[in-house]
CHARMM internal coordinates of N, CA and C (Angstrom, degrees):
IC EDIT
DIST 1 N 1 CA 1.4487
DIST 1 CA 1 C 1.5209
ANGL 1 N 1 CA 1 C 109.85
DIST 1 C 2 N 1.2987
ANGL 1 CA 1 C 2 N 114.68
DIHE 1 N 1 CA 1 C 2 N 142.27
DIST 2 N 2 CA 1.4554
ANGL 1 C 2 N 2 CA 120.02
DIHE 1 CA 1 C 2 N 2 CA 178.48
DIST 2 CA 2 C 1.5166
ANGL 2 N 2 CA 2 C 110.60
DIHE 1 C 2 N 2 CA 2 C -95.82
DIST 2 C 3 N 1.2643
ANGL 2 CA 2 C 3 N 114.18
DIHE 2 N 2 CA 2 C 3 N 174.85
DIST 3 N 3 CA 1.4670
ANGL 2 C 3 N 3 CA 120.02
DIHE 2 CA 2 C 3 N 3 CA 177.07
DIST 3 CA 3 C 1.5231
ANGL 3 N 3 CA 3 C 109.40
DIHE 2 C 3 N 3 CA 3 C -73.24
DIST 3 C 4 N 1.2707
ANGL 3 CA 3 C 4 N 115.07
DIHE 3 N 3 CA 3 C 4 N 143.18
DIST 4 N 4 CA 1.4603
ANGL 3 C 4 N 4 CA 118.48
DIHE 3 CA 3 C 4 N 4 CA 175.33
DIST 4 CA 4 C 1.5235
ANGL 4 N 4 CA 4 C 108.17
DIHE 3 C 4 N 4 CA 4 C -110.65
DIST 4 C 5 N 1.2772
ANGL 4 CA 4 C 5 N 114.58
DIHE 4 N 4 CA 4 C 5 N 146.28
DIST 5 N 5 CA 1.4591
ANGL 4 C 5 N 5 CA 118.49
DIHE 4 CA 4 C 5 N 5 CA 178.15
DIST 5 CA 5 C 1.5182
ANGL 5 N 5 CA 5 C 108.47
DIHE 4 C 5 N 5 CA 5 C -124.27
DIST 5 C 6 N 1.2747
ANGL 5 CA 5 C 6 N 114.40
DIHE 5 N 5 CA 5 C 6 N 151.47
DIST 6 N 6 CA 1.4557
ANGL 5 C 6 N 6 CA 118.59
DIHE 5 CA 5 C 6 N 6 CA 177.45
DIST 6 CA 6 C 1.5195
ANGL 6 N 6 CA 6 C 108.29
DIHE 5 C 6 N 6 CA 6 C -124.49
DIST 6 C 7 N 1.2823
ANGL 6 CA 6 C 7 N 114.41
DIHE 6 N 6 CA 6 C 7 N 150.18
DIST 7 N 7 CA 1.4541
ANGL 6 C 7 N 7 CA 120.73
DIHE 6 CA 6 C 7 N 7 CA 178.73
DIST 7 CA 7 C 1.5144
ANGL 7 N 7 CA 7 C 108.35
DIHE 6 C 7 N 7 CA 7 C -105.29
DIST 7 C 8 N 1.3059
ANGL 7 CA 7 C 8 N 115.01
DIHE 7 N 7 CA 7 C 8 N 127.17
DIST 8 N 8 CA 1.4669
ANGL 7 C 8 N 8 CA 119.80
DIHE 7 CA 7 C 8 N 8 CA 177.64
DIST 8 CA 8 C 1.5209
ANGL 8 N 8 CA 8 C 107.71
DIHE 7 C 8 N 8 CA 8 C -90.99
DIST 8 C 9 N 1.3054
ANGL 8 CA 8 C 9 N 115.91
DIHE 8 N 8 CA 8 C 9 N 115.80
DIST 9 N 9 CA 1.4568
ANGL 8 C 9 N 9 CA 120.65
DIHE 8 CA 8 C 9 N 9 CA 179.60
DIST 9 CA 9 C 1.5240
ANGL 9 N 9 CA 9 C 109.71
DIHE 8 C 9 N 9 CA 9 C -93.86
DIST 9 C 10 N 1.2901
ANGL 9 CA 9 C 10 N 115.48
DIHE 9 N 9 CA 9 C 10 N 128.70
DIST 10 N 10 CA 1.4615
ANGL 9 C 10 N 10 CA 120.58
DIHE 9 CA 9 C 10 N 10 CA 176.23
DIST 10 CA 10 C 1.5178
ANGL 10 N 10 CA 10 C 108.72
DIHE 9 C 10 N 10 CA 10 C -98.00
DIST 10 C 11 N 1.3168
ANGL 10 CA 10 C 11 N 117.01
DIHE 10 N 10 CA 10 C 11 N 136.75
DIST 11 N 11 CA 1.4636
ANGL 10 C 11 N 11 CA 118.42
DIHE 10 CA 10 C 11 N 11 CA 179.03
DIST 11 CA 11 C 1.5299
ANGL 11 N 11 CA 11 C 110.50
DIHE 10 C 11 N 11 CA 11 C -67.73
DIST 11 C 12 N 1.2970
ANGL 11 CA 11 C 12 N 115.33
DIHE 11 N 11 CA 11 C 12 N 148.14
DIST 12 N 12 CA 1.4594
ANGL 11 C 12 N 12 CA 120.56
DIHE 11 CA 11 C 12 N 12 CA 175.35
DIST 12 CA 12 C 1.5247
ANGL 12 N 12 CA 12 C 107.08
DIHE 11 C 12 N 12 CA 12 C -88.10
DIST 12 C 13 N 1.3068
ANGL 12 CA 12 C 13 N 115.73
DIHE 12 N 12 CA 12 C 13 N 118.89
DIST 13 N 13 CA 1.4617
ANGL 12 C 13 N 13 CA 121.11
DIHE 12 CA 12 C 13 N 13 CA -178.51
DIST 13 CA 13 C 1.5290
ANGL 13 N 13 CA 13 C 108.41
DIHE 12 C 13 N 13 CA 13 C -93.28
DIST 13 C 14 N 1.3257
ANGL 13 CA 13 C 14 N 117.97
DIHE 13 N 13 CA 13 C 14 N 122.01
DIST 14 N 14 CA 1.4658
ANGL 13 C 14 N 14 CA 120.13
DIHE 13 CA 13 C 14 N 14 CA 178.12
DIST 14 CA 14 C 1.5368
ANGL 14 N 14 CA 14 C 111.21
DIHE 13 C 14 N 14 CA 14 C -59.80
DIST 14 C 15 N 1.3137
ANGL 14 CA 14 C 15 N 115.87
DIHE 14 N 14 CA 14 C 15 N 142.16
DIST 15 N 15 CA 1.4682
ANGL 14 C 15 N 15 CA 121.31
DIHE 14 CA 14 C 15 N 15 CA -176.54
DIST 15 CA 15 C 1.5276
ANGL 15 N 15 CA 15 C 112.36
DIHE 14 C 15 N 15 CA 15 C -58.39
DIST 15 C 16 N 1.3364
ANGL 15 CA 15 C 16 N 117.31
DIHE 15 N 15 CA 15 C 16 N -35.08
DIST 16 N 16 CA 1.4695
ANGL 15 C 16 N 16 CA 118.77
DIHE 15 CA 15 C 16 N 16 CA -178.14
DIST 16 CA 16 C 1.5279
ANGL 16 N 16 CA 16 C 112.20
DIHE 15 C 16 N 16 CA 16 C -66.52
DIST 16 C 17 N 1.3358
ANGL 16 CA 16 C 17 N 117.95
DIHE 16 N 16 CA 16 C 17 N -21.11
DIST 17 N 17 CA 1.4620
ANGL 16 C 17 N 17 CA 120.07
DIHE 16 CA 16 C 17 N 17 CA 178.05
DIST 17 CA 17 C 1.5245
ANGL 17 N 17 CA 17 C 111.74
DIHE 16 C 17 N 17 CA 17 C -82.50
DIST 17 C 18 N 1.3126
ANGL 17 CA 17 C 18 N 116.87
DIHE 17 N 17 CA 17 C 18 N -11.46
DIST 18 N 18 CA 1.4580
ANGL 17 C 18 N 18 CA 121.13
DIHE 17 CA 17 C 18 N 18 CA -179.69
DIST 18 CA 18 C 1.5254
ANGL 18 N 18 CA 18 C 111.97
DIHE 17 C 18 N 18 CA 18 C -92.32
DIST 18 C 19 N 1.3083
ANGL 18 CA 18 C 19 N 116.89
DIHE 18 N 18 CA 18 C 19 N 5.26
DIST 19 N 19 CA 1.4627
ANGL 18 C 19 N 19 CA 121.96
DIHE 18 CA 18 C 19 N 19 CA 179.35
DIST 19 CA 19 C 1.5288
ANGL 19 N 19 CA 19 C 109.61
DIHE 18 C 19 N 19 CA 19 C -95.91
DIST 19 C 20 N 1.3291
ANGL 19 CA 19 C 20 N 117.75
DIHE 19 N 19 CA 19 C 20 N 141.43
DIST 20 N 20 CA 1.4682
ANGL 19 C 20 N 20 CA 119.22
DIHE 19 CA 19 C 20 N 20 CA 176.45
DIST 20 CA 20 C 1.5261
ANGL 20 N 20 CA 20 C 110.56
DIHE 19 C 20 N 20 CA 20 C -69.91
DIST 20 C 21 N 1.3058
ANGL 20 CA 20 C 21 N 115.20
DIHE 20 N 20 CA 20 C 21 N 158.09
DIST 21 N 21 CA 1.4620
ANGL 20 C 21 N 21 CA 119.25
DIHE 20 CA 20 C 21 N 21 CA 175.26
DIST 21 CA 21 C 1.5262
ANGL 21 N 21 CA 21 C 108.55
DIHE 20 C 21 N 21 CA 21 C -64.20
DIST 21 C 22 N 1.3361
ANGL 21 CA 21 C 22 N 117.03
DIHE 21 N 21 CA 21 C 22 N 144.04
DIST 22 N 22 CA 1.4664
ANGL 21 C 22 N 22 CA 119.51
DIHE 21 CA 21 C 22 N 22 CA -177.87
DIST 22 CA 22 C 1.5291
ANGL 22 N 22 CA 22 C 111.66
DIHE 21 C 22 N 22 CA 22 C -69.09
DIST 22 C 23 N 1.3253
ANGL 22 CA 22 C 23 N 114.90
DIHE 22 N 22 CA 22 C 23 N 150.35
DIST 23 N 23 CA 1.4655
ANGL 22 C 23 N 23 CA 120.53
DIHE 22 CA 22 C 23 N 23 CA 175.57
DIST 23 CA 23 C 1.5241
ANGL 23 N 23 CA 23 C 109.31
DIHE 22 C 23 N 23 CA 23 C -69.53
DIST 23 C 24 N 1.3166
ANGL 23 CA 23 C 24 N 115.50
DIHE 23 N 23 CA 23 C 24 N 146.66
DIST 24 N 24 CA 1.4573
ANGL 23 C 24 N 24 CA 120.29
DIHE 23 CA 23 C 24 N 24 CA 177.24
DIST 24 CA 24 C 1.5205
ANGL 24 N 24 CA 24 C 109.79
DIHE 23 C 24 N 24 CA 24 C -87.01
DIST 24 C 25 N 1.3219
ANGL 24 CA 24 C 25 N 115.44
DIHE 24 N 24 CA 24 C 25 N 147.09
DIST 25 N 25 CA 1.4586
ANGL 24 C 25 N 25 CA 120.46
DIHE 24 CA 24 C 25 N 25 CA 176.25
DIST 25 CA 25 C 1.5262
ANGL 25 N 25 CA 25 C 109.16
DIHE 24 C 25 N 25 CA 25 C -72.27
DIST 25 C 26 N 1.3016
ANGL 25 CA 25 C 26 N 115.82
DIHE 25 N 25 CA 25 C 26 N 152.52
DIST 26 N 26 CA 1.4617
ANGL 25 C 26 N 26 CA 121.27
DIHE 25 CA 25 C 26 N 26 CA 175.21
DIST 26 CA 26 C 1.5237
ANGL 26 N 26 CA 26 C 107.76
DIHE 25 C 26 N 26 CA 26 C -89.82
DIST 26 C 27 N 1.3066
ANGL 26 CA 26 C 27 N 115.62
DIHE 26 N 26 CA 26 C 27 N 132.06
DIST 27 N 27 CA 1.4639
ANGL 26 C 27 N 27 CA 120.41
DIHE 26 CA 26 C 27 N 27 CA 177.52
DIST 27 CA 27 C 1.5233
ANGL 27 N 27 CA 27 C 108.02
DIHE 26 C 27 N 27 CA 27 C -74.70
DIST 27 C 28 N 1.3202
ANGL 27 CA 27 C 28 N 115.76
DIHE 27 N 27 CA 27 C 28 N 113.91
DIST 28 N 28 CA 1.4635
ANGL 27 C 28 N 28 CA 120.98
DIHE 27 CA 27 C 28 N 28 CA -174.16
DIST 28 CA 28 C 1.5260
ANGL 28 N 28 CA 28 C 113.17
DIHE 27 C 28 N 28 CA 28 C -81.46
DIST 28 C 29 N 1.3310
ANGL 28 CA 28 C 29 N 117.78
DIHE 28 N 28 CA 28 C 29 N -31.34
DIST 29 N 29 CA 1.4633
ANGL 28 C 29 N 29 CA 119.62
DIHE 28 CA 28 C 29 N 29 CA 179.82
DIST 29 CA 29 C 1.5201
ANGL 29 N 29 CA 29 C 108.74
DIHE 28 C 29 N 29 CA 29 C -145.77
DIST 29 C 30 N 1.2967
ANGL 29 CA 29 C 30 N 115.59
DIHE 29 N 29 CA 29 C 30 N 165.22
DIST 30 N 30 CA 1.4531
ANGL 29 C 30 N 30 CA 120.38
DIHE 29 CA 29 C 30 N 30 CA 179.73
DIST 30 CA 30 C 1.5138
ANGL 30 N 30 CA 30 C 113.24
DIHE 29 C 30 N 30 CA 30 C -95.17
DIST 30 C 31 N 1.3200
ANGL 30 CA 30 C 31 N 117.38
DIHE 30 N 30 CA 30 C 31 N 10.98
DIST 31 N 31 CA 1.4589
ANGL 30 C 31 N 31 CA 120.31
DIHE 30 CA 30 C 31 N 31 CA -179.66
DIST 31 CA 31 C 1.5257
ANGL 31 N 31 CA 31 C 109.87
DIHE 30 C 31 N 31 CA 31 C -73.90
DIST 31 C 32 N 1.3269
ANGL 31 CA 31 C 32 N 114.95
DIHE 31 N 31 CA 31 C 32 N 145.06
DIST 32 N 32 CA 1.4573
ANGL 31 C 32 N 32 CA 120.84
DIHE 31 CA 31 C 32 N 32 CA -177.37
DIST 32 CA 32 C 1.5091
ANGL 32 N 32 CA 32 C 113.93
DIHE 31 C 32 N 32 CA 32 C -54.42
DIST 32 C 33 N 1.3242
ANGL 32 CA 32 C 33 N 117.34
DIHE 32 N 32 CA 32 C 33 N -38.76
DIST 33 N 33 CA 1.4639
ANGL 32 C 33 N 33 CA 119.68
DIHE 32 CA 32 C 33 N 33 CA -178.08
DIST 33 CA 33 C 1.5291
ANGL 33 N 33 CA 33 C 111.62
DIHE 32 C 33 N 33 CA 33 C -69.34
DIST 33 C 34 N 1.3249
ANGL 33 CA 33 C 34 N 117.44
DIHE 33 N 33 CA 33 C 34 N -17.26
DIST 34 N 34 CA 1.4632
ANGL 33 C 34 N 34 CA 121.35
DIHE 33 CA 33 C 34 N 34 CA 175.63
DIST 34 CA 34 C 1.5208
ANGL 34 N 34 CA 34 C 111.72
DIHE 33 C 34 N 34 CA 34 C -94.75
DIST 34 C 35 N 1.3278
ANGL 34 CA 34 C 35 N 116.14
DIHE 34 N 34 CA 34 C 35 N -35.47
DIST 35 N 35 CA 1.4596
ANGL 34 C 35 N 35 CA 120.61
DIHE 34 CA 34 C 35 N 35 CA -174.94
DIST 35 CA 35 C 1.5240
ANGL 35 N 35 CA 35 C 111.73
DIHE 34 C 35 N 35 CA 35 C -69.17
DIST 35 C 36 N 1.3114
ANGL 35 CA 35 C 36 N 117.89
DIHE 35 N 35 CA 35 C 36 N -43.34
DIST 36 N 36 CA 1.4650
ANGL 35 C 36 N 36 CA 120.29
DIHE 35 CA 35 C 36 N 36 CA -175.91
DIST 36 CA 36 C 1.5296
ANGL 36 N 36 CA 36 C 112.63
DIHE 35 C 36 N 36 CA 36 C -61.45
DIST 36 C 37 N 1.3320
ANGL 36 CA 36 C 37 N 120.32
DIHE 36 N 36 CA 36 C 37 N -51.89
DIST 37 N 37 CA 1.4752
ANGL 36 C 37 N 37 CA 118.75
DIHE 36 CA 36 C 37 N 37 CA 178.31
DIST 37 CA 37 C 1.5337
ANGL 37 N 37 CA 37 C 112.33
DIHE 36 C 37 N 37 CA 37 C -62.32
DIST 37 C 38 N 1.3459
ANGL 37 CA 37 C 38 N 117.05
DIHE 37 N 37 CA 37 C 38 N -36.59
DIST 38 N 38 CA 1.4573
ANGL 37 C 38 N 38 CA 120.89
DIHE 37 CA 37 C 38 N 38 CA 177.45
DIST 38 CA 38 C 1.5266
ANGL 38 N 38 CA 38 C 110.23
DIHE 37 C 38 N 38 CA 38 C -62.29
DIST 38 C 39 N 1.3306
ANGL 38 CA 38 C 39 N 116.90
DIHE 38 N 38 CA 38 C 39 N -45.29
DIST 39 N 39 CA 1.4615
ANGL 38 C 39 N 39 CA 121.06
DIHE 38 CA 38 C 39 N 39 CA -178.96
DIST 39 CA 39 C 1.5251
ANGL 39 N 39 CA 39 C 111.16
DIHE 38 C 39 N 39 CA 39 C -64.14
DIST 39 C 40 N 1.3189
ANGL 39 CA 39 C 40 N 117.28
DIHE 39 N 39 CA 39 C 40 N -42.56
DIST 40 N 40 CA 1.4700
ANGL 39 C 40 N 40 CA 120.96
DIHE 39 CA 39 C 40 N 40 CA 179.20
DIST 40 CA 40 C 1.5261
ANGL 40 N 40 CA 40 C 109.85
DIHE 39 C 40 N 40 CA 40 C -62.25
DIST 40 C 41 N 1.3296
ANGL 40 CA 40 C 41 N 116.95
DIHE 40 N 40 CA 40 C 41 N -45.22
DIST 41 N 41 CA 1.4646
ANGL 40 C 41 N 41 CA 121.30
DIHE 40 CA 40 C 41 N 41 CA 179.33
DIST 41 CA 41 C 1.5287
ANGL 41 N 41 CA 41 C 111.12
DIHE 40 C 41 N 41 CA 41 C -63.46
DIST 41 C 42 N 1.3283
ANGL 41 CA 41 C 42 N 116.61
DIHE 41 N 41 CA 41 C 42 N -42.90
DIST 42 N 42 CA 1.4632
ANGL 41 C 42 N 42 CA 121.35
DIHE 41 CA 41 C 42 N 42 CA -179.30
DIST 42 CA 42 C 1.5226
ANGL 42 N 42 CA 42 C 111.27
DIHE 41 C 42 N 42 CA 42 C -63.81
DIST 42 C 43 N 1.3196
ANGL 42 CA 42 C 43 N 117.53
DIHE 42 N 42 CA 42 C 43 N -43.83
DIST 43 N 43 CA 1.4689
ANGL 42 C 43 N 43 CA 121.09
DIHE 42 CA 42 C 43 N 43 CA 179.09
DIST 43 CA 43 C 1.5273
ANGL 43 N 43 CA 43 C 110.42
DIHE 42 C 43 N 43 CA 43 C -64.47
DIST 43 C 44 N 1.3265
ANGL 43 CA 43 C 44 N 117.49
DIHE 43 N 43 CA 43 C 44 N -41.42
DIST 44 N 44 CA 1.4685
ANGL 43 C 44 N 44 CA 120.64
DIHE 43 CA 43 C 44 N 44 CA 179.11
DIST 44 CA 44 C 1.5272
ANGL 44 N 44 CA 44 C 110.72
DIHE 43 C 44 N 44 CA 44 C -62.37
DIST 44 C 45 N 1.3251
ANGL 44 CA 44 C 45 N 116.70
DIHE 44 N 44 CA 44 C 45 N -43.69
DIST 45 N 45 CA 1.4661
ANGL 44 C 45 N 45 CA 120.29
DIHE 44 CA 44 C 45 N 45 CA 179.33
DIST 45 CA 45 C 1.5196
ANGL 45 N 45 CA 45 C 111.07
DIHE 44 C 45 N 45 CA 45 C -66.92
DIST 45 C 46 N 1.3210
ANGL 45 CA 45 C 46 N 117.32
DIHE 45 N 45 CA 45 C 46 N -38.31
DIST 46 N 46 CA 1.4658
ANGL 45 C 46 N 46 CA 120.72
DIHE 45 CA 45 C 46 N 46 CA 176.58
DIST 46 CA 46 C 1.5251
ANGL 46 N 46 CA 46 C 110.36
DIHE 45 C 46 N 46 CA 46 C -61.30
DIST 46 C 47 N 1.3217
ANGL 46 CA 46 C 47 N 116.64
DIHE 46 N 46 CA 46 C 47 N -47.40
DIST 47 N 47 CA 1.4661
ANGL 46 C 47 N 47 CA 120.39
DIHE 46 CA 46 C 47 N 47 CA -178.63
DIST 47 CA 47 C 1.5238
ANGL 47 N 47 CA 47 C 111.45
DIHE 46 C 47 N 47 CA 47 C -61.60
DIST 47 C 48 N 1.3245
ANGL 47 CA 47 C 48 N 116.84
DIHE 47 N 47 CA 47 C 48 N -40.04
DIST 48 N 48 CA 1.4646
ANGL 47 C 48 N 48 CA 121.22
DIHE 47 CA 47 C 48 N 48 CA 178.54
DIST 48 CA 48 C 1.5291
ANGL 48 N 48 CA 48 C 110.73
DIHE 47 C 48 N 48 CA 48 C -63.76
DIST 48 C 49 N 1.3213
ANGL 48 CA 48 C 49 N 116.14
DIHE 48 N 48 CA 48 C 49 N -46.05
DIST 49 N 49 CA 1.4567
ANGL 48 C 49 N 49 CA 120.65
DIHE 48 CA 48 C 49 N 49 CA -179.67
DIST 49 CA 49 C 1.5287
ANGL 49 N 49 CA 49 C 111.08
DIHE 48 C 49 N 49 CA 49 C -67.52
DIST 49 C 50 N 1.3038
ANGL 49 CA 49 C 50 N 117.19
DIHE 49 N 49 CA 49 C 50 N -39.30
DIST 50 N 50 CA 1.4597
ANGL 49 C 50 N 50 CA 121.86
DIHE 49 CA 49 C 50 N 50 CA 178.22
DIST 50 CA 50 C 1.5292
ANGL 50 N 50 CA 50 C 110.94
DIHE 49 C 50 N 50 CA 50 C -61.13
DIST 50 C 51 N 1.3277
ANGL 50 CA 50 C 51 N 116.66
DIHE 50 N 50 CA 50 C 51 N -41.40
DIST 51 N 51 CA 1.4665
ANGL 50 C 51 N 51 CA 120.62
DIHE 50 CA 50 C 51 N 51 CA 178.14
DIST 51 CA 51 C 1.5231
ANGL 51 N 51 CA 51 C 110.52
DIHE 50 C 51 N 51 CA 51 C -63.98
DIST 51 C 52 N 1.3317
ANGL 51 CA 51 C 52 N 116.53
DIHE 51 N 51 CA 51 C 52 N -37.74
DIST 52 N 52 CA 1.4636
ANGL 51 C 52 N 52 CA 120.99
DIHE 51 CA 51 C 52 N 52 CA 177.88
DIST 52 CA 52 C 1.5247
ANGL 52 N 52 CA 52 C 110.50
DIHE 51 C 52 N 52 CA 52 C -63.13
DIST 52 C 53 N 1.3106
ANGL 52 CA 52 C 53 N 116.65
DIHE 52 N 52 CA 52 C 53 N -47.41
DIST 53 N 53 CA 1.4631
ANGL 52 C 53 N 53 CA 121.28
DIHE 52 CA 52 C 53 N 53 CA -179.79
DIST 53 CA 53 C 1.5241
ANGL 53 N 53 CA 53 C 110.41
DIHE 52 C 53 N 53 CA 53 C -62.86
DIST 53 C 54 N 1.3208
ANGL 53 CA 53 C 54 N 117.27
DIHE 53 N 53 CA 53 C 54 N -43.02
DIST 54 N 54 CA 1.4655
ANGL 53 C 54 N 54 CA 120.76
DIHE 53 CA 53 C 54 N 54 CA 177.96
DIST 54 CA 54 C 1.5232
ANGL 54 N 54 CA 54 C 110.94
DIHE 53 C 54 N 54 CA 54 C -59.89
DIST 54 C 55 N 1.3330
ANGL 54 CA 54 C 55 N 117.19
DIHE 54 N 54 CA 54 C 55 N -39.31
DIST 55 N 55 CA 1.4670
ANGL 54 C 55 N 55 CA 120.79
DIHE 54 CA 54 C 55 N 55 CA 178.82
DIST 55 CA 55 C 1.5256
ANGL 55 N 55 CA 55 C 110.57
DIHE 54 C 55 N 55 CA 55 C -65.13
DIST 55 C 56 N 1.3333
ANGL 55 CA 55 C 56 N 117.54
DIHE 55 N 55 CA 55 C 56 N -41.07
DIST 56 N 56 CA 1.4622
ANGL 55 C 56 N 56 CA 120.46
DIHE 55 CA 55 C 56 N 56 CA 177.36
DIST 56 CA 56 C 1.5288
ANGL 56 N 56 CA 56 C 111.25
DIHE 55 C 56 N 56 CA 56 C -63.82
DIST 56 C 57 N 1.3234
ANGL 56 CA 56 C 57 N 116.70
DIHE 56 N 56 CA 56 C 57 N -38.10
DIST 57 N 57 CA 1.4700
ANGL 56 C 57 N 57 CA 120.32
DIHE 56 CA 56 C 57 N 57 CA 177.64
DIST 57 CA 57 C 1.5226
ANGL 57 N 57 CA 57 C 109.87
DIHE 56 C 57 N 57 CA 57 C -62.18
DIST 57 C 58 N 1.3246
ANGL 57 CA 57 C 58 N 117.39
DIHE 57 N 57 CA 57 C 58 N -43.21
DIST 58 N 58 CA 1.4653
ANGL 57 C 58 N 58 CA 120.97
DIHE 57 CA 57 C 58 N 58 CA 178.77
DIST 58 CA 58 C 1.5282
ANGL 58 N 58 CA 58 C 111.22
DIHE 57 C 58 N 58 CA 58 C -64.27
DIST 58 C 59 N 1.3199
ANGL 58 CA 58 C 59 N 117.20
DIHE 58 N 58 CA 58 C 59 N -39.28
DIST 59 N 59 CA 1.4666
ANGL 58 C 59 N 59 CA 120.26
DIHE 58 CA 58 C 59 N 59 CA 176.93
DIST 59 CA 59 C 1.5263
ANGL 59 N 59 CA 59 C 109.50
DIHE 58 C 59 N 59 CA 59 C -63.11
DIST 59 C 60 N 1.3220
ANGL 59 CA 59 C 60 N 116.51
DIHE 59 N 59 CA 59 C 60 N -44.05
DIST 60 N 60 CA 1.4595
ANGL 59 C 60 N 60 CA 120.39
DIHE 59 CA 59 C 60 N 60 CA 178.58
DIST 60 CA 60 C 1.5156
ANGL 60 N 60 CA 60 C 112.37
DIHE 59 C 60 N 60 CA 60 C -60.64
DIST 60 C 61 N 1.3189
ANGL 60 CA 60 C 61 N 117.47
DIHE 60 N 60 CA 60 C 61 N -41.79
DIST 61 N 61 CA 1.4681
ANGL 60 C 61 N 61 CA 121.15
DIHE 60 CA 60 C 61 N 61 CA 178.05
DIST 61 CA 61 C 1.5221
ANGL 61 N 61 CA 61 C 110.87
DIHE 60 C 61 N 61 CA 61 C -64.13
DIST 61 C 62 N 1.3358
ANGL 61 CA 61 C 62 N 116.95
DIHE 61 N 61 CA 61 C 62 N -39.49
DIST 62 N 62 CA 1.4640
ANGL 61 C 62 N 62 CA 120.95
DIHE 61 CA 61 C 62 N 62 CA -178.63
DIST 62 CA 62 C 1.5270
ANGL 62 N 62 CA 62 C 111.63
DIHE 61 C 62 N 62 CA 62 C -67.67
DIST 62 C 63 N 1.3152
ANGL 62 CA 62 C 63 N 117.49
DIHE 62 N 62 CA 62 C 63 N -26.90
DIST 63 N 63 CA 1.4604
ANGL 62 C 63 N 63 CA 120.95
DIHE 62 CA 62 C 63 N 63 CA -178.52
DIST 63 CA 63 C 1.5207
ANGL 63 N 63 CA 63 C 113.12
DIHE 62 C 63 N 63 CA 63 C -82.65
DIST 63 C 64 N 1.3076
ANGL 63 CA 63 C 64 N 117.86
DIHE 63 N 63 CA 63 C 64 N -12.06
DIST 64 N 64 CA 1.4768
ANGL 63 C 64 N 64 CA 120.66
DIHE 63 CA 63 C 64 N 64 CA -179.48
DIST 64 CA 64 C 1.4977
ANGL 64 N 64 CA 64 C 111.55
DIHE 63 C 64 N 64 CA 64 C -74.01
END
COOR INIT
IC SEED 1 N 1 CA 1 C
IC BUILD
C-alpha cells in the first residue's frame, strides 16, 4: 500500500460576510420627524446584520 494524501478544502467566505455590522445612529430627538427615519434605518441595519449572522451559522453547520 502506498501513502494516501488528503486535501483540506477551506470554504470560500464571501467578502460581505467579513464586514462588521454597521453602527446604529443615535436618536437625537423624540420628535416624529426624527424617529421615523431613525427607526427605518435601524431596522434596515438590523436585518442586514441578522442576515450576516444567519449566513455564518449556515457556514458553521456545513463545516461540522
